[in-house]
C-alpha positions as CSV (number, residue, x, y, z in Angstrom):
1,X,77.9,88.6,65.3
2,X,79.0,92.1,66.0
3,X,82.5,93.2,67.0
4,X,82.7,95.9,69.6
5,X,85.8,98.0,69.9
6,X,86.4,99.3,73.4
7,X,89.0,101.8,74.4
8,X,91.6,100.6,77.0
9,X,89.9,102.5,79.8
10,X,86.5,101.0,79.3
11,X,88.0,97.5,78.9
12,X,89.9,98.0,82.2
13,X,86.7,99.0,83.9
14,X,84.9,95.9,82.6
15,X,87.6,93.7,84.1
16,X,86.6,95.0,87.5
17,X,83.5,92.7,87.2
18,X,85.9,89.7,87.5
19,X,84.2,88.3,84.4
20,X,85.5,88.0,80.8
21,X,84.9,91.3,79.0
22,X,82.5,89.8,76.6
23,X,80.4,88.3,79.4
24,X,80.3,91.6,81.3
25,X,79.4,93.6,78.3
26,X,76.6,91.2,77.3
27,X,75.2,91.2,80.8
28,X,75.2,95.0,80.9
29,X,73.5,95.3,77.5
30,X,70.8,92.8,78.4
31,X,70.2,94.5,81.8
32,X,69.9,97.9,80.1
33,X,67.4,96.6,77.5
34,X,65.3,95.1,80.3
35,X,65.5,98.3,82.4
36,X,64.3,100.3,79.4
37,X,61.4,97.8,79.0
38,X,62.6,96.8,75.5
39,X,62.7,93.1,76.4
40,X,60.8,91.0,78.9
41,X,62.3,89.4,82.0
42,X,61.8,86.0,80.2
43,X,63.8,87.2,77.1
44,X,66.5,88.7,79.3
45,X,66.8,85.5,81.3
46,X,67.1,83.5,78.0
47,X,69.8,85.8,76.7
48,X,71.8,85.4,79.9
49,X,71.1,81.6,80.1
50,X,69.2,81.9,83.4
51,X,65.8,80.9,84.4
52,X,63.3,83.7,84.7
53,X,63.1,83.8,88.6
54,X,66.9,83.7,88.8
55,X,67.1,86.7,86.4
56,X,64.4,88.6,88.4
57,X,66.4,88.1,91.6
58,X,69.7,89.0,89.9
59,X,68.3,92.3,88.4
60,X,66.6,93.2,91.6
61,X,69.9,92.9,93.5
62,X,71.3,95.4,91.0
63,X,68.5,97.9,91.7
64,X,66.4,97.1,88.6
65,X,62.8,96.5,89.9
66,X,60.6,93.8,88.6
67,X,57.5,95.9,89.2
68,X,57.8,99.5,88.1
69,X,54.5,101.2,89.0
70,X,53.8,104.8,89.9
71,X,51.9,105.4,93.1
72,X,48.8,106.2,91.2
73,X,49.0,102.9,89.3
74,X,49.5,101.0,92.5
75,X,46.6,102.7,94.2
76,X,44.4,102.0,91.2
77,X,45.3,98.3,91.2
78,X,44.8,98.0,95.0
79,X,41.4,99.6,94.6
80,X,40.5,97.2,91.9
81,X,41.5,94.2,94.1
82,X,39.4,95.6,97.0
83,X,36.4,95.9,94.7
84,X,36.8,92.3,93.6
85,X,36.6,90.9,97.2
C-alpha cells in the first residue's frame, strides 16, 4: 500500500469527478498505464474491477483508442488480409 499526498488544489480537482479521491486517482493511474501500453486492457480491467469489454468501451469514451495503429501499419494489415482471401 502506498500513501499519496496531494496538495489541496489537486484534491479539489479530483473531487470534480464526483468519485472518492482514491477511486478517481486509481482510475487515472490505470488509464495512463494502459494509454502508455505498460499494461494490457485485460489487466487494466482487472485493476478497475471491470470486465475487459466494459473497460475497452470506458477508455474509448475517454479518447483512449483500443487500436493504436499508424496508417502504414493499417495498410500493411489490410494488404495481408486481401492476400489471404
